[in-house]
N, C-alpha and C positions, 0 to 999 in steps of 0.2 A: 506686708500687709498694709491698708491704707483706708482710713476711716472721712470719708467728706462731713465737712460740716455745712450743710447748705442752708441752718438754718444760723450761720454768723451770730455768736452774741454781741460783737464790737460792730457789725455790718448796718449801715444807715437803711434805715427805712424810711416806709412813705408816710408815716402817719409823723409829719415831723408840724411840730407847732412851737408857737412865739415862749419864751420862757420864763416872761416877766422882767426881764431887764434887756430887750428889743432884739435879743437874738433868735436863732434856731436853735432848737437842741433837740437830739437823738429820743425819743419815747422810751428807748428799752434804757435808759439812766436814770428813768422815774418809778424804773420796775425795780422792785423788791429782791427779785427773783435774781436779776444781773448782779446784784451787788452780793447776794448769799454765792454764787459763784466763783467770785473774787476772792470774798472770804475765807472759801473753803479750796481756794487755792495755797496750799500752807506754802509750797515753793517760796510764792511771789509773797505772800503775807509774812511769814517766821523771817525770812532775808530780809524783808525793810523794819522790823520791828530789829534784830541785830545792828542793823546798820545803824539806826538812829538812836539806839543806844552805846552803840560805839565812836560815835560824833555829839552828841547833846549833851551838857552838863547846865549846871543851873546858872550860867552866865551868857549862854545863849538864847536869842529868841527865834524863832522857826515859821517859816509859812509854809503850808501846804495848800500848795494849786493844783487843783482839781482835786479838791478831797474825799469829795463822793461819799461814803458811808463815816467817814471823819475816825476814820480805824488810823490812820500814822498822825495825825490830829492827837489821835487817845494816846499812842505811842510817847509823842513826844513831850508831850503835858506828863505822863507818868515817869520820862526819863528826868523830869524836873529843869524844864524848858524855861528860861528866865519869861518868855511868852510866848503863847501859840497863835498864829491868825492861819485860820482854815476856808478857804475860798472854793465856791465853785458855782458853775451858773445855772444852775438844774434846782427848779423850784424842793429836791430831793434833800438840799441842805438843812432845810428846817426839821428834817426827820434826824440826819447829823446831830443837829443843836441839842435834840432831844436825847439823842444816846448816848450826849454825851454827858449834861444833866445825868441822865438817871445814872452813869458812873464815876459821878461826882467829879466832873470838871468842868467847872462851872463856869471856871476863868478863861475857857478857850473862846477867842473873837472871831464868830462867824460872819463873813460877809457875801451875798448873795449877788455877784459880780462876775464880768469876764473879765480880760486880759486889759480891755479899752474902757469898762468901768472904775474899774477898782481904784481907790485912791488914801493910800497913806503917808499918813504923816512923817513917818518913819522907814529906814530902814533894817535888814535882820539879818541874821549872821550864817542861817542854813534856809536854804529851800528844797524842800520834799517834793516829789512828785511824782506817783506814778503816772506816768503821760505816755507811754508806749502800746502800741496796737502790733496788729498782727503784723509780725516784718515790720514793725519800729511806725510805719508810716500811714495805720490804717487809719486811726484818727485825728490826722492833721493836728497833734497837740504839742509839734513841735514851737514851731513857729509863736505862737500865743505866749509860750512858756520863757522863751528866749525873751519878750517884749518885759516880761514881769521878770524875769534877773537881772534884765539892763536898769529897770526903773528901781528896785528893792532891795537888790541884793550889798550887802556894805562890802568896803574893797577888803579883799583877803576872805569874805566868806566862802562858805562850800555847799555844793551842790548834791541831793544825792537824787535819781544817780550818778558818779562821778565822770563815768564813760556809759557808753551805749558801742557795740559792734554789730555789722553784720556781715552775715554767712550765707554761702550758696553748695548745695549737694547735687547729684546729676541722679538723675532716680530711670532706675531698672527696674523695676517691679512691673511684671506684667501686669499684674492686679490694675493696679494704675493706669494702663491701657486699656483693659479690659472694659474698665471704667468708661473711661474716655469714648470708646467705640459702641457706647450702647445704645444710641440716634441709630449710629450706621449701621446697626443688623436688624432691622427691621421688627421691631421690639411686637409683638400680638400682632405680627403680620402687615402691619401700616407701614408706608413708606413716610420716613420723618425729615427729607433729603433736605428742603427749605431750612431745617435749622440743626442739620446733624454735622455742621463744621464749627459751631459757637461751642463746646466744651472746648475744646481744643484752641480755643484764640480768647481762654476766660480761665482767670486767677483762679483759684476756690482755698476753702481752707481746710487744711486734712491734717489728721495725726501718722507719720509714716511712723515705723519698724526700722531701726538700723541696719537691716539688711535690704529695705527698700532703693537703701541710697550704694553708688557705690564707696570704697573706704575715700577715696581723695574728695575732699573737700576745699573750699578754697574762701578767706577772708574779703569781704568788699569793703569796708573802714571801719574807721572808730571815729567816735565823737564826742571829743573831750567835751564837755558841759560847761564849765567854766569857759572857756578859751571863745566857742564855736558864734559865731555871729548870723546876722539872718540873712547877712550880703552875701557869703559863702558857705550857708546852708549845700550841700549836694542835691544835684538834682539831678545828676547820673553815677550810677556808682559801678564801676570795672575792674574784673580783675580778672585774670590768667592764674589757667590749673591746668594740670598733667593728669590724664584719665588714669587711675591705676589698672585700667587694665581696657583690651580690644572689645568692645559690644556696643548693643544701641542702647539709648537715653532714650525715654520718653517723655522725659519732663526735667523741668529746674525745680529745685526746692529751697525754701527760703527760710531764712531765723533770725534772731537775735537774740545774743547775750547782752548782760548787764554787769559791769562793777560797780556797786551801790555804793562800797567804801574799800579802802584798804585792804580789808579783808574778808568782805563779802560779796560774793556774787554769785548771780547763777544764769543759765543756759535754757532757750527754748527750742534747743533741735531735736532732731530724733534720736541722738544719742542721750542727751540730760532727761532726768525726771521728770513726767509730763507736768505740764502747767494748761493754763487754760488760755494761754495764747497758742498753742497747738503752732502749723507752719502754714508757709502758702504754696500751693502749686502753681508752678509758670508752665502748663502745657508746651508743646512742641506739636504743631500740626501735622508732623511727617518727625515717625523714626527718626534721629540722628548718630549718626556710625563714629565715635569717637574708638582714638588709638594711642598710647603711649608717646607715640613717637611724633605726632600732633600738636600741638600746643591749643590750648582751647581759652577765647575771650569770652567774657561772657558778662552781660549788662541786666543793673537792673535800676527801673528808671518811676520812683514814685511820680504817677501826673498831677497828683489836687496836693491841694496847700492850704483849702479854705476848711475850719471849722465846720459839721454837718454837712459837708458835702461828700457823696460816695466815693471812694478810693480807687482809683485806675492804675493800671500798671500799663509801662514798654518791657520786653526782655528780650535779650538776643543771644545767641551763639553762635560761634566760628569758630575755624580753623584755617588751615594752612587750603582748602577746595573747597568750603563747604561752608555756608551763615542763613542761621533764621533767624526771623524777625518779629515778635507781634505788637502790637499796637492796641490792647483792648481799649483805648478811649475813643481810639478811630473806627474799630467797630460798632460801638455804642450809639456813635455818631453816625454812622452809615444806617443803623439799623431804627434810627430816631426817625417817625414819623407820623405825621396826624392823622387818626383814622375818625370819620367821621360817626355820628351817634344815629343807631338806626340800622335797617338793612343796608347789610354791603354790595 
């Protein structure tokens, strides 16, 4: 079974506005409801608390990049960090400061800055950040985080999370296909042909059950947050996969897992305890036949690297006989045209 999330909480929305630091920021991040959703994600929040407690001691300073509600900064302060610096480009950071003060953490240093405007006169021992969007890249926060790391992490310092990995599976759930076909089936006795193809070429946020996928899944790659550089950040993730049975698939499913510290990790896939990240569905325009005798090659590629810009993806699947490729950025560009105001 699949649950579509068309009201993506992390998705870019049209109402962008200046955040006071010269950049654009997503209005959803000024909304208490969004921070409430993330704080209610017990898997996420408790894992970060455990990793911080296992890492931080009174001799270490901590920088929380993209601090949001400030919860990770307060965890670091509660773990007796020698100094805690909380950074966020959203005006919501004033609320985070008030929350910290209400909890007795008056010594946390709050900075209303982004990765470009932040100016510190010291380096830190630990950088903690909950930067991951849906399928890692939805929020385009990786490169800003690496900029902050390169400027302010002390030699031998620690990153939380330490590693993040991307995974992909093969969707066989016919409910997914039924949902994709909705506009093709003349709902309400009306012909939606001009747009009926779009759901098959557009990624979507979903919550899938384990039985929606074949048992065979694949790792697309792992990013070591201490060593990865902005110049070698992958733009295309490629893997091979032997399908566990002969069948038809209707989509790919992508998700990530995070190793926060040596003993603390969590995943966001269909077989994991649900989180607010869910998974991303990458539909296929036509059903694709898979067979254990034919190795599959799968690629996923995030197309947007700018904070505040909507994330688009390319994805493909191929075997020795057939291949399918989708570029939703190209689809978006083809569909973009100016419509004059007034009667058409």
